[in-house]
PyMOL CGO cylinders between C-alpha atoms (Angstrom):
from pymol import cmd
from pymol.cgo import CYLINDER

trace = [
    CYLINDER, 14.84, 0.70, -14.79, 11.80, 2.87, -14.16, 0.3, 1, 1, 1, 1, 1, 1,
    CYLINDER, 11.80, 2.87, -14.16, 10.74, 5.42, -16.79, 0.3, 1, 1, 1, 1, 1, 1,
    CYLINDER, 10.74, 5.42, -16.79, 9.51, 8.85, -15.70, 0.3, 1, 1, 1, 1, 1, 1,
    CYLINDER, 9.51, 8.85, -15.70, 7.75, 11.32, -18.00, 0.3, 1, 1, 1, 1, 1, 1,
    CYLINDER, 7.75, 11.32, -18.00, 8.18, 15.04, -17.23, 0.3, 1, 1, 1, 1, 1, 1,
    CYLINDER, 8.18, 15.04, -17.23, 5.28, 17.26, -18.35, 0.3, 1, 1, 1, 1, 1, 1,
    CYLINDER, 5.28, 17.26, -18.35, 6.66, 20.73, -17.70, 0.3, 1, 1, 1, 1, 1, 1,
    CYLINDER, 6.66, 20.73, -17.70, 6.72, 23.75, -20.03, 0.3, 1, 1, 1, 1, 1, 1,
    CYLINDER, 6.72, 23.75, -20.03, 9.53, 25.62, -18.24, 0.3, 1, 1, 1, 1, 1, 1,
    CYLINDER, 9.53, 25.62, -18.24, 12.68, 24.42, -20.01, 0.3, 1, 1, 1, 1, 1, 1,
    CYLINDER, 12.68, 24.42, -20.01, 14.95, 25.27, -17.07, 0.3, 1, 1, 1, 1, 1, 1,
    CYLINDER, 14.95, 25.27, -17.07, 12.87, 23.33, -14.55, 0.3, 1, 1, 1, 1, 1, 1,
    CYLINDER, 12.87, 23.33, -14.55, 12.40, 20.49, -17.03, 0.3, 1, 1, 1, 1, 1, 1,
    CYLINDER, 12.40, 20.49, -17.03, 16.15, 20.17, -17.57, 0.3, 1, 1, 1, 1, 1, 1,
    CYLINDER, 16.15, 20.17, -17.57, 16.88, 20.34, -13.83, 0.3, 1, 1, 1, 1, 1, 1,
    CYLINDER, 16.88, 20.34, -13.83, 14.43, 17.53, -13.15, 0.3, 1, 1, 1, 1, 1, 1,
    CYLINDER, 14.43, 17.53, -13.15, 15.82, 15.47, -16.03, 0.3, 1, 1, 1, 1, 1, 1,
    CYLINDER, 15.82, 15.47, -16.03, 19.40, 15.78, -14.80, 0.3, 1, 1, 1, 1, 1, 1,
    CYLINDER, 19.40, 15.78, -14.80, 18.37, 14.98, -11.23, 0.3, 1, 1, 1, 1, 1, 1,
    CYLINDER, 18.37, 14.98, -11.23, 16.39, 11.88, -12.14, 0.3, 1, 1, 1, 1, 1, 1,
    CYLINDER, 16.39, 11.88, -12.14, 19.00, 10.53, -14.55, 0.3, 1, 1, 1, 1, 1, 1,
    CYLINDER, 19.00, 10.53, -14.55, 21.62, 10.92, -11.82, 0.3, 1, 1, 1, 1, 1, 1,
    CYLINDER, 21.62, 10.92, -11.82, 19.55, 8.48, -9.78, 0.3, 1, 1, 1, 1, 1, 1,
    CYLINDER, 19.55, 8.48, -9.78, 19.33, 5.98, -12.63, 0.3, 1, 1, 1, 1, 1, 1,
    CYLINDER, 19.33, 5.98, -12.63, 15.81, 6.71, -13.86, 0.3, 1, 1, 1, 1, 1, 1,
    CYLINDER, 15.81, 6.71, -13.86, 15.04, 6.72, -17.57, 0.3, 1, 1, 1, 1, 1, 1,
    CYLINDER, 15.04, 6.72, -17.57, 13.54, 10.12, -18.39, 0.3, 1, 1, 1, 1, 1, 1,
    CYLINDER, 13.54, 10.12, -18.39, 11.16, 11.19, -21.17, 0.3, 1, 1, 1, 1, 1, 1,
    CYLINDER, 11.16, 11.19, -21.17, 10.20, 14.83, -21.84, 0.3, 1, 1, 1, 1, 1, 1,
    CYLINDER, 10.20, 14.83, -21.84, 7.68, 16.37, -24.19, 0.3, 1, 1, 1, 1, 1, 1,
    CYLINDER, 7.68, 16.37, -24.19, 7.01, 19.81, -25.65, 0.3, 1, 1, 1, 1, 1, 1,
    CYLINDER, 7.01, 19.81, -25.65, 3.84, 18.73, -27.46, 0.3, 1, 1, 1, 1, 1, 1,
    CYLINDER, 3.84, 18.73, -27.46, 1.35, 20.01, -24.89, 0.3, 1, 1, 1, 1, 1, 1,
    CYLINDER, 1.35, 20.01, -24.89, -1.60, 19.75, -27.27, 0.3, 1, 1, 1, 1, 1, 1,
    CYLINDER, -1.60, 19.75, -27.27, -1.33, 15.94, -27.46, 0.3, 1, 1, 1, 1, 1, 1,
    CYLINDER, -1.33, 15.94, -27.46, 0.24, 15.31, -24.08, 0.3, 1, 1, 1, 1, 1, 1,
    CYLINDER, 0.24, 15.31, -24.08, -2.36, 12.77, -22.91, 0.3, 1, 1, 1, 1, 1, 1,
    CYLINDER, -2.36, 12.77, -22.91, -2.03, 10.65, -26.06, 0.3, 1, 1, 1, 1, 1, 1,
    CYLINDER, -2.03, 10.65, -26.06, 1.77, 10.92, -25.82, 0.3, 1, 1, 1, 1, 1, 1,
    CYLINDER, 1.77, 10.92, -25.82, 1.71, 9.71, -22.22, 0.3, 1, 1, 1, 1, 1, 1,
    CYLINDER, 1.71, 9.71, -22.22, -0.51, 6.75, -23.02, 0.3, 1, 1, 1, 1, 1, 1,
    CYLINDER, -0.51, 6.75, -23.02, 1.62, 5.77, -26.03, 0.3, 1, 1, 1, 1, 1, 1,
    CYLINDER, 1.62, 5.77, -26.03, 4.95, 5.95, -24.15, 0.3, 1, 1, 1, 1, 1, 1,
    CYLINDER, 4.95, 5.95, -24.15, 3.50, 4.21, -21.06, 0.3, 1, 1, 1, 1, 1, 1,
    CYLINDER, 3.50, 4.21, -21.06, 5.90, 5.56, -18.39, 0.3, 1, 1, 1, 1, 1, 1,
    CYLINDER, 5.90, 5.56, -18.39, 5.97, 4.20, -14.85, 0.3, 1, 1, 1, 1, 1, 1,
    CYLINDER, 5.97, 4.20, -14.85, 5.31, 7.66, -13.36, 0.3, 1, 1, 1, 1, 1, 1,
    CYLINDER, 5.31, 7.66, -13.36, 4.48, 11.21, -14.49, 0.3, 1, 1, 1, 1, 1, 1,
    CYLINDER, 4.48, 11.21, -14.49, 5.73, 14.50, -13.04, 0.3, 1, 1, 1, 1, 1, 1,
    CYLINDER, 5.73, 14.50, -13.04, 3.04, 17.01, -13.97, 0.3, 1, 1, 1, 1, 1, 1,
    CYLINDER, 3.04, 17.01, -13.97, 3.07, 20.81, -13.83, 0.3, 1, 1, 1, 1, 1, 1,
    CYLINDER, 3.07, 20.81, -13.83, -0.25, 22.66, -13.51, 0.3, 1, 1, 1, 1, 1, 1,
    CYLINDER, -0.25, 22.66, -13.51, 0.54, 25.83, -15.47, 0.3, 1, 1, 1, 1, 1, 1,
    CYLINDER, 0.54, 25.83, -15.47, 0.70, 24.33, -18.95, 0.3, 1, 1, 1, 1, 1, 1,
    CYLINDER, 0.70, 24.33, -18.95, -0.20, 25.88, -22.32, 0.3, 1, 1, 1, 1, 1, 1,
    CYLINDER, -0.20, 25.88, -22.32, -3.35, 24.73, -24.15, 0.3, 1, 1, 1, 1, 1, 1,
    CYLINDER, -3.35, 24.73, -24.15, -4.61, 22.36, -21.41, 0.3, 1, 1, 1, 1, 1, 1,
    CYLINDER, -4.61, 22.36, -21.41, -3.78, 22.99, -17.78, 0.3, 1, 1, 1, 1, 1, 1,
    CYLINDER, -3.78, 22.99, -17.78, -2.50, 20.30, -15.46, 0.3, 1, 1, 1, 1, 1, 1,
    CYLINDER, -2.50, 20.30, -15.46, -5.94, 19.72, -13.93, 0.3, 1, 1, 1, 1, 1, 1,
    CYLINDER, -5.94, 19.72, -13.93, -7.35, 18.69, -17.31, 0.3, 1, 1, 1, 1, 1, 1,
    CYLINDER, -7.35, 18.69, -17.31, -4.32, 16.53, -18.08, 0.3, 1, 1, 1, 1, 1, 1,
    CYLINDER, -4.32, 16.53, -18.08, -4.55, 14.82, -14.70, 0.3, 1, 1, 1, 1, 1, 1,
    CYLINDER, -4.55, 14.82, -14.70, -8.27, 14.15, -15.17, 0.3, 1, 1, 1, 1, 1, 1,
    CYLINDER, -8.27, 14.15, -15.17, -7.77, 12.67, -18.64, 0.3, 1, 1, 1, 1, 1, 1,
    CYLINDER, -7.77, 12.67, -18.64, -4.79, 10.55, -17.63, 0.3, 1, 1, 1, 1, 1, 1,
    CYLINDER, -4.79, 10.55, -17.63, -6.72, 9.10, -14.73, 0.3, 1, 1, 1, 1, 1, 1,
    CYLINDER, -6.72, 9.10, -14.73, -9.59, 8.20, -17.06, 0.3, 1, 1, 1, 1, 1, 1,
    CYLINDER, -9.59, 8.20, -17.06, -7.24, 6.03, -19.13, 0.3, 1, 1, 1, 1, 1, 1,
    CYLINDER, -7.24, 6.03, -19.13, -4.57, 4.83, -16.69, 0.3, 1, 1, 1, 1, 1, 1,
    CYLINDER, -4.57, 4.83, -16.69, -3.71, 4.20, -13.07, 0.3, 1, 1, 1, 1, 1, 1,
    CYLINDER, -3.71, 4.20, -13.07, -0.05, 5.21, -13.48, 0.3, 1, 1, 1, 1, 1, 1,
    CYLINDER, -0.05, 5.21, -13.48, 1.31, 7.31, -10.56, 0.3, 1, 1, 1, 1, 1, 1,
    CYLINDER, 1.31, 7.31, -10.56, 1.02, 11.09, -11.00, 0.3, 1, 1, 1, 1, 1, 1,
    CYLINDER, 1.02, 11.09, -11.00, 3.13, 13.54, -9.00, 0.3, 1, 1, 1, 1, 1, 1,
    CYLINDER, 3.13, 13.54, -9.00, 2.10, 17.18, -9.41, 0.3, 1, 1, 1, 1, 1, 1,
    CYLINDER, 2.10, 17.18, -9.41, 5.10, 19.55, -9.25, 0.3, 1, 1, 1, 1, 1, 1,
    CYLINDER, 5.10, 19.55, -9.25, 3.92, 23.16, -9.30, 0.3, 1, 1, 1, 1, 1, 1,
    CYLINDER, 3.92, 23.16, -9.30, 4.46, 26.67, -7.96, 0.3, 1, 1, 1, 1, 1, 1,
    CYLINDER, 4.46, 26.67, -7.96, 0.77, 26.83, -6.95, 0.3, 1, 1, 1, 1, 1, 1,
    CYLINDER, 0.77, 26.83, -6.95, 0.72, 26.30, -3.21, 0.3, 1, 1, 1, 1, 1, 1,
    CYLINDER, 0.72, 26.30, -3.21, -2.95, 26.90, -2.47, 0.3, 1, 1, 1, 1, 1, 1,
    CYLINDER, -2.95, 26.90, -2.47, -4.83, 24.25, -0.53, 0.3, 1, 1, 1, 1, 1, 1,
    CYLINDER, -4.83, 24.25, -0.53, -7.71, 24.40, -3.03, 0.3, 1, 1, 1, 1, 1, 1,
    CYLINDER, -7.71, 24.40, -3.03, -5.36, 23.51, -5.92, 0.3, 1, 1, 1, 1, 1, 1,
    CYLINDER, -5.36, 23.51, -5.92, -3.83, 20.68, -3.91, 0.3, 1, 1, 1, 1, 1, 1,
    CYLINDER, -3.83, 20.68, -3.91, -7.23, 19.30, -2.93, 0.3, 1, 1, 1, 1, 1, 1,
    CYLINDER, -7.23, 19.30, -2.93, -8.48, 19.47, -6.51, 0.3, 1, 1, 1, 1, 1, 1,
    CYLINDER, -8.48, 19.47, -6.51, -5.44, 17.57, -7.81, 0.3, 1, 1, 1, 1, 1, 1,
    CYLINDER, -5.44, 17.57, -7.81, -5.82, 14.85, -5.22, 0.3, 1, 1, 1, 1, 1, 1,
    CYLINDER, -5.82, 14.85, -5.22, -9.53, 14.55, -5.98, 0.3, 1, 1, 1, 1, 1, 1,
    CYLINDER, -9.53, 14.55, -5.98, -8.70, 14.23, -9.69, 0.3, 1, 1, 1, 1, 1, 1,
    CYLINDER, -8.70, 14.23, -9.69, -6.41, 11.29, -8.93, 0.3, 1, 1, 1, 1, 1, 1,
    CYLINDER, -6.41, 11.29, -8.93, -2.93, 12.73, -8.37, 0.3, 1, 1, 1, 1, 1, 1,
    CYLINDER, -2.93, 12.73, -8.37, -0.85, 10.74, -5.89, 0.3, 1, 1, 1, 1, 1, 1,
    CYLINDER, -0.85, 10.74, -5.89, 1.43, 13.48, -4.55, 0.3, 1, 1, 1, 1, 1, 1,
    CYLINDER, 1.43, 13.48, -4.55, 1.50, 17.27, -4.68, 0.3, 1, 1, 1, 1, 1, 1,
    CYLINDER, 1.50, 17.27, -4.68, 4.89, 19.02, -4.49, 0.3, 1, 1, 1, 1, 1, 1,
    CYLINDER, 4.89, 19.02, -4.49, 5.34, 22.80, -4.54, 0.3, 1, 1, 1, 1, 1, 1,
    CYLINDER, 5.34, 22.80, -4.54, 8.24, 24.68, -6.14, 0.3, 1, 1, 1, 1, 1, 1,
    CYLINDER, 8.24, 24.68, -6.14, 10.92, 25.35, -5.10, 0.3, 1, 1, 1, 1, 1, 1,
    CYLINDER, 10.92, 25.35, -5.10, 10.98, 21.72, -4.01, 0.3, 1, 1, 1, 1, 1, 1,
    CYLINDER, 10.98, 21.72, -4.01, 13.39, 19.83, -1.78, 0.3, 1, 1, 1, 1, 1, 1,
    CYLINDER, 13.39, 19.83, -1.78, 15.09, 17.36, -4.13, 0.3, 1, 1, 1, 1, 1, 1,
    CYLINDER, 15.09, 17.36, -4.13, 15.60, 14.78, -1.39, 0.3, 1, 1, 1, 1, 1, 1,
    CYLINDER, 15.60, 14.78, -1.39, 11.91, 14.79, -0.46, 0.3, 1, 1, 1, 1, 1, 1,
    CYLINDER, 11.91, 14.79, -0.46, 10.86, 14.63, -4.12, 0.3, 1, 1, 1, 1, 1, 1,
    CYLINDER, 10.86, 14.63, -4.12, 13.15, 11.67, -4.79, 0.3, 1, 1, 1, 1, 1, 1,
    CYLINDER, 13.15, 11.67, -4.79, 11.92, 9.89, -1.67, 0.3, 1, 1, 1, 1, 1, 1,
    CYLINDER, 11.92, 9.89, -1.67, 8.29, 10.38, -2.69, 0.3, 1, 1, 1, 1, 1, 1,
    CYLINDER, 8.29, 10.38, -2.69, 9.00, 9.10, -6.19, 0.3, 1, 1, 1, 1, 1, 1,
    CYLINDER, 9.00, 9.10, -6.19, 10.83, 6.04, -4.87, 0.3, 1, 1, 1, 1, 1, 1,
    CYLINDER, 10.83, 6.04, -4.87, 8.08, 5.27, -2.35, 0.3, 1, 1, 1, 1, 1, 1,
    CYLINDER, 8.08, 5.27, -2.35, 5.34, 5.62, -4.94, 0.3, 1, 1, 1, 1, 1, 1,
    CYLINDER, 5.34, 5.62, -4.94, 7.14, 3.44, -7.49, 0.3, 1, 1, 1, 1, 1, 1,
    CYLINDER, 7.14, 3.44, -7.49, 7.83, 0.78, -4.87, 0.3, 1, 1, 1, 1, 1, 1,
    CYLINDER, 7.83, 0.78, -4.87, 4.24, 0.81, -3.63, 0.3, 1, 1, 1, 1, 1, 1,
    CYLINDER, 4.24, 0.81, -3.63, 2.83, 0.66, -7.16, 0.3, 1, 1, 1, 1, 1, 1,
    CYLINDER, 2.83, 0.66, -7.16, 5.10, -1.89, -8.78, 0.3, 1, 1, 1, 1, 1, 1,
    CYLINDER, 5.10, -1.89, -8.78, 7.29, -3.80, -6.33, 0.3, 1, 1, 1, 1, 1, 1,
    CYLINDER, 7.29, -3.80, -6.33, 4.47, -4.62, -3.91, 0.3, 1, 1, 1, 1, 1, 1,
    CYLINDER, 4.47, -4.62, -3.91, 2.64, -6.18, -6.83, 0.3, 1, 1, 1, 1, 1, 1,
    CYLINDER, 2.64, -6.18, -6.83, 5.52, -8.58, -7.49, 0.3, 1, 1, 1, 1, 1, 1,
    CYLINDER, 5.52, -8.58, -7.49, 4.34, -12.16, -6.92, 0.3, 1, 1, 1, 1, 1, 1,
    CYLINDER, 4.34, -12.16, -6.92, 6.03, -14.09, -4.12, 0.3, 1, 1, 1, 1, 1, 1,
    CYLINDER, 6.03, -14.09, -4.12, 6.62, -16.96, -6.53, 0.3, 1, 1, 1, 1, 1, 1,
    CYLINDER, 6.62, -16.96, -6.53, 7.75, -16.63, -10.14, 0.3, 1, 1, 1, 1, 1, 1,
    CYLINDER, 7.75, -16.63, -10.14, 7.45, -19.82, -12.17, 0.3, 1, 1, 1, 1, 1, 1,
    CYLINDER, 7.45, -19.82, -12.17, 9.44, -20.66, -15.27, 0.3, 1, 1, 1, 1, 1, 1,
    CYLINDER, 9.44, -20.66, -15.27, 8.55, -24.11, -16.48, 0.3, 1, 1, 1, 1, 1, 1,
    CYLINDER, 8.55, -24.11, -16.48, 9.24, -26.42, -13.53, 0.3, 1, 1, 1, 1, 1, 1,
    CYLINDER, 9.24, -26.42, -13.53, 11.62, -23.89, -11.98, 0.3, 1, 1, 1, 1, 1, 1,
    CYLINDER, 11.62, -23.89, -11.98, 10.23, -21.82, -9.09, 0.3, 1, 1, 1, 1, 1, 1,
    CYLINDER, 10.23, -21.82, -9.09, 11.83, -18.54, -7.97, 0.3, 1, 1, 1, 1, 1, 1,
    CYLINDER, 11.83, -18.54, -7.97, 10.75, -17.84, -4.39, 0.3, 1, 1, 1, 1, 1, 1,
    CYLINDER, 10.75, -17.84, -4.39, 11.17, -14.07, -4.04, 0.3, 1, 1, 1, 1, 1, 1,
    CYLINDER, 11.17, -14.07, -4.04, 10.22, -13.97, -0.36, 0.3, 1, 1, 1, 1, 1, 1,
    CYLINDER, 10.22, -13.97, -0.36, 12.66, -16.71, 0.67, 0.3, 1, 1, 1, 1, 1, 1,
    CYLINDER, 12.66, -16.71, 0.67, 15.35, -15.71, -1.86, 0.3, 1, 1, 1, 1, 1, 1,
    CYLINDER, 15.35, -15.71, -1.86, 15.51, -19.28, -3.15, 0.3, 1, 1, 1, 1, 1, 1,
    CYLINDER, 15.51, -19.28, -3.15, 15.23, -21.19, -6.40, 0.3, 1, 1, 1, 1, 1, 1,
    CYLINDER, 15.23, -21.19, -6.40, 13.54, -24.59, -6.41, 0.3, 1, 1, 1, 1, 1, 1,
    CYLINDER, 13.54, -24.59, -6.41, 13.18, -27.51, -8.77, 0.3, 1, 1, 1, 1, 1, 1,
    CYLINDER, 13.18, -27.51, -8.77, 11.03, -30.29, -7.38, 0.3, 1, 1, 1, 1, 1, 1,
    CYLINDER, 11.03, -30.29, -7.38, 12.22, -31.04, -3.84, 0.3, 1, 1, 1, 1, 1, 1,
    CYLINDER, 12.22, -31.04, -3.84, 15.65, -29.47, -4.34, 0.3, 1, 1, 1, 1, 1, 1,
    CYLINDER, 15.65, -29.47, -4.34, 16.42, -25.83, -3.53, 0.3, 1, 1, 1, 1, 1, 1,
    CYLINDER, 16.42, -25.83, -3.53, 19.33, -23.36, -3.43, 0.3, 1, 1, 1, 1, 1, 1,
    CYLINDER, 19.33, -23.36, -3.43, 19.66, -20.06, -1.59, 0.3, 1, 1, 1, 1, 1, 1,
    CYLINDER, 19.66, -20.06, -1.59, 20.33, -16.96, -3.68, 0.3, 1, 1, 1, 1, 1, 1,
    CYLINDER, 20.33, -16.96, -3.68, 22.09, -13.68, -2.96, 0.3, 1, 1, 1, 1, 1, 1,
    CYLINDER, 22.09, -13.68, -2.96, 20.15, -10.47, -3.61, 0.3, 1, 1, 1, 1, 1, 1,
    CYLINDER, 20.15, -10.47, -3.61, 21.81, -9.93, -7.00, 0.3, 1, 1, 1, 1, 1, 1,
    CYLINDER, 21.81, -9.93, -7.00, 21.36, -13.57, -8.02, 0.3, 1, 1, 1, 1, 1, 1,
    CYLINDER, 21.36, -13.57, -8.02, 17.68, -13.35, -7.10, 0.3, 1, 1, 1, 1, 1, 1,
    CYLINDER, 17.68, -13.35, -7.10, 17.18, -10.14, -9.09, 0.3, 1, 1, 1, 1, 1, 1,
    CYLINDER, 17.18, -10.14, -9.09, 18.87, -11.61, -12.15, 0.3, 1, 1, 1, 1, 1, 1,
    CYLINDER, 18.87, -11.61, -12.15, 16.96, -14.89, -12.00, 0.3, 1, 1, 1, 1, 1, 1,
    CYLINDER, 16.96, -14.89, -12.00, 13.62, -13.18, -11.34, 0.3, 1, 1, 1, 1, 1, 1,
    CYLINDER, 13.62, -13.18, -11.34, 14.13, -10.88, -14.34, 0.3, 1, 1, 1, 1, 1, 1,
    CYLINDER, 14.13, -10.88, -14.34, 14.96, -13.82, -16.60, 0.3, 1, 1, 1, 1, 1, 1,
    CYLINDER, 14.96, -13.82, -16.60, 12.06, -15.90, -15.26, 0.3, 1, 1, 1, 1, 1, 1,
    CYLINDER, 12.06, -15.90, -15.26, 9.58, -13.06, -15.78, 0.3, 1, 1, 1, 1, 1, 1,
    CYLINDER, 9.58, -13.06, -15.78, 10.84, -12.78, -19.37, 0.3, 1, 1, 1, 1, 1, 1,
    CYLINDER, 10.84, -12.78, -19.37, 10.77, -16.55, -20.00, 0.3, 1, 1, 1, 1, 1, 1,
    CYLINDER, 10.77, -16.55, -20.00, 11.90, -17.42, -23.51, 0.3, 1, 1, 1, 1, 1, 1,
    CYLINDER, 11.90, -17.42, -23.51, 13.17, -13.91, -24.29, 0.3, 1, 1, 1, 1, 1, 1,
    CYLINDER, 13.17, -13.91, -24.29, 16.82, -12.91, -24.56, 0.3, 1, 1, 1, 1, 1, 1,
    CYLINDER, 16.82, -12.91, -24.56, 17.68, -10.30, -21.91, 0.3, 1, 1, 1, 1, 1, 1,
    CYLINDER, 17.68, -10.30, -21.91, 20.79, -8.27, -22.68, 0.3, 1, 1, 1, 1, 1, 1,
    CYLINDER, 20.79, -8.27, -22.68, 23.65, -7.79, -20.24, 0.3, 1, 1, 1, 1, 1, 1,
    CYLINDER, 23.65, -7.79, -20.24, 22.95, -4.07, -20.32, 0.3, 1, 1, 1, 1, 1, 1,
    CYLINDER, 22.95, -4.07, -20.32, 19.34, -4.54, -19.22, 0.3, 1, 1, 1, 1, 1, 1,
    CYLINDER, 19.34, -4.54, -19.22, 20.38, -6.86, -16.41, 0.3, 1, 1, 1, 1, 1, 1,
    CYLINDER, 20.38, -6.86, -16.41, 22.94, -4.34, -15.17, 0.3, 1, 1, 1, 1, 1, 1,
    CYLINDER, 22.94, -4.34, -15.17, 20.33, -1.57, -15.31, 0.3, 1, 1, 1, 1, 1, 1,
    CYLINDER, 20.33, -1.57, -15.31, 18.05, -3.72, -13.14, 0.3, 1, 1, 1, 1, 1, 1,
    CYLINDER, 18.05, -3.72, -13.14, 20.82, -4.11, -10.57, 0.3, 1, 1, 1, 1, 1, 1,
    CYLINDER, 20.82, -4.11, -10.57, 21.85, -0.43, -10.70, 0.3, 1, 1, 1, 1, 1, 1,
    CYLINDER, 21.85, -0.43, -10.70, 18.26, 0.52, -9.93, 0.3, 1, 1, 1, 1, 1, 1,
    CYLINDER, 18.26, 0.52, -9.93, 18.78, -0.99, -6.48, 0.3, 1, 1, 1, 1, 1, 1,
    CYLINDER, 18.78, -0.99, -6.48, 21.85, 1.26, -5.97, 0.3, 1, 1, 1, 1, 1, 1,
    CYLINDER, 21.85, 1.26, -5.97, 24.18, -1.75, -6.19, 0.3, 1, 1, 1, 1, 1, 1,
    CYLINDER, 24.18, -1.75, -6.19, 27.03, -0.83, -8.55, 0.3, 1, 1, 1, 1, 1, 1,
    CYLINDER, 27.03, -0.83, -8.55, 27.61, -3.67, -11.01, 0.3, 1, 1, 1, 1, 1, 1,
    CYLINDER, 27.61, -3.67, -11.01, 30.13, -3.52, -13.82, 0.3, 1, 1, 1, 1, 1, 1,
    CYLINDER, 30.13, -3.52, -13.82, 30.52, -6.02, -16.67, 0.3, 1, 1, 1, 1, 1, 1,
    CYLINDER, 30.52, -6.02, -16.67, 32.99, -8.26, -14.81, 0.3, 1, 1, 1, 1, 1, 1,
    CYLINDER, 32.99, -8.26, -14.81, 30.84, -8.31, -11.68, 0.3, 1, 1, 1, 1, 1, 1,
    CYLINDER, 30.84, -8.31, -11.68, 27.84, -9.36, -13.74, 0.3, 1, 1, 1, 1, 1, 1,
    CYLINDER, 27.84, -9.36, -13.74, 29.83, -12.26, -15.23, 0.3, 1, 1, 1, 1, 1, 1,
    CYLINDER, 29.83, -12.26, -15.23, 30.75, -13.42, -11.72, 0.3, 1, 1, 1, 1, 1, 1,
    CYLINDER, 30.75, -13.42, -11.72, 27.09, -13.25, -10.62, 0.3, 1, 1, 1, 1, 1, 1,
    CYLINDER, 27.09, -13.25, -10.62, 25.94, -15.17, -13.69, 0.3, 1, 1, 1, 1, 1, 1,
    CYLINDER, 25.94, -15.17, -13.69, 28.55, -17.89, -13.10, 0.3, 1, 1, 1, 1, 1, 1,
    CYLINDER, 28.55, -17.89, -13.10, 27.56, -18.22, -9.44, 0.3, 1, 1, 1, 1, 1, 1,
    CYLINDER, 27.56, -18.22, -9.44, 23.90, -18.37, -10.40, 0.3, 1, 1, 1, 1, 1, 1,
    CYLINDER, 23.90, -18.37, -10.40, 24.59, -21.07, -12.97, 0.3, 1, 1, 1, 1, 1, 1,
    CYLINDER, 24.59, -21.07, -12.97, 26.48, -23.07, -10.32, 0.3, 1, 1, 1, 1, 1, 1,
    CYLINDER, 26.48, -23.07, -10.32, 23.54, -22.85, -7.89, 0.3, 1, 1, 1, 1, 1, 1,
    CYLINDER, 23.54, -22.85, -7.89, 21.14, -23.91, -10.61, 0.3, 1, 1, 1, 1, 1, 1,
    CYLINDER, 21.14, -23.91, -10.61, 23.45, -26.87, -11.18, 0.3, 1, 1, 1, 1, 1, 1,
    CYLINDER, 23.45, -26.87, -11.18, 23.09, -27.82, -7.52, 0.3, 1, 1, 1, 1, 1, 1,
    CYLINDER, 23.09, -27.82, -7.52, 19.39, -28.46, -8.07, 0.3, 1, 1, 1, 1, 1, 1,
    CYLINDER, 19.39, -28.46, -8.07, 19.83, -30.10, -11.47, 0.3, 1, 1, 1, 1, 1, 1,
    CYLINDER, 19.83, -30.10, -11.47, 18.92, -27.08, -13.60, 0.3, 1, 1, 1, 1, 1, 1,
    CYLINDER, 18.92, -27.08, -13.60, 22.26, -25.78, -14.91, 0.3, 1, 1, 1, 1, 1, 1,
    CYLINDER, 22.26, -25.78, -14.91, 21.10, -26.09, -18.52, 0.3, 1, 1, 1, 1, 1, 1,
    CYLINDER, 21.10, -26.09, -18.52, 18.09, -23.84, -17.88, 0.3, 1, 1, 1, 1, 1, 1,
    CYLINDER, 18.09, -23.84, -17.88, 20.21, -20.69, -17.94, 0.3, 1, 1, 1, 1, 1, 1,
    CYLINDER, 20.21, -20.69, -17.94, 21.29, -20.22, -21.54, 0.3, 1, 1, 1, 1, 1, 1,
    CYLINDER, 21.29, -20.22, -21.54, 23.93, -17.82, -22.86, 0.3, 1, 1, 1, 1, 1, 1,
    CYLINDER, 23.93, -17.82, -22.86, 23.24, -16.20, -26.21, 0.3, 1, 1, 1, 1, 1, 1,
    CYLINDER, 23.24, -16.20, -26.21, 26.69, -15.09, -27.33, 0.3, 1, 1, 1, 1, 1, 1,
    CYLINDER, 26.69, -15.09, -27.33, 26.79, -11.40, -28.10, 0.3, 1, 1, 1, 1, 1, 1,
    CYLINDER, 26.79, -11.40, -28.10, 23.14, -10.97, -27.09, 0.3, 1, 1, 1, 1, 1, 1,
    CYLINDER, 23.14, -10.97, -27.09, 22.55, -11.87, -23.45, 0.3, 1, 1, 1, 1, 1, 1,
    CYLINDER, 22.55, -11.87, -23.45, 20.86, -14.60, -21.43, 0.3, 1, 1, 1, 1, 1, 1,
    CYLINDER, 20.86, -14.60, -21.43, 17.53, -16.43, -21.35, 0.3, 1, 1, 1, 1, 1, 1,
    CYLINDER, 17.53, -16.43, -21.35, 15.63, -19.11, -19.46, 0.3, 1, 1, 1, 1, 1, 1,
]
cmd.load_cgo(trace, "trace")
């Protein structure tokens, strides 16, 4: 699940954005500490920032400049200032998108999704290795030596998450959040079915014991 930080001093707009983003399964962080907003952003390490320009203490231009000095996280400016000079300055300071209020929610959501995908998903390696196990993201397969098994989209997402977190216990809730993020509704029973099918496919290549169940905690590789 992607985390989005909203830096906006208007409580009404801030709440509207929060409700909208949470409806689309994003984790949302807000702040009212505008004096230490750069340090707060760096410490919380969100995947993306929605930044207003008309902020108290430090304006959005200064915040954008400082954030870009410390991080390459995506920055979307959401502001009532529609002037071309403001837009050009933001882009020159490192903002990725510039959206004017009142904004079209569909366009804003599409821009956020595109930016997150471009920044994070395109950086996903084609192969994820976990010991001798190889998860081939591009081919939607899992391999062990010369043996391989095809995976469904949900099986691939589950196995990739576990492989990327090798050795760590991943909770059922976190796995379901990963699947919800793709707009595929998965309840607890559906997750159990997917885990059982995944374990069976791992068994086909001689790796059934690789997927371990930690009772009451989750799963690990």
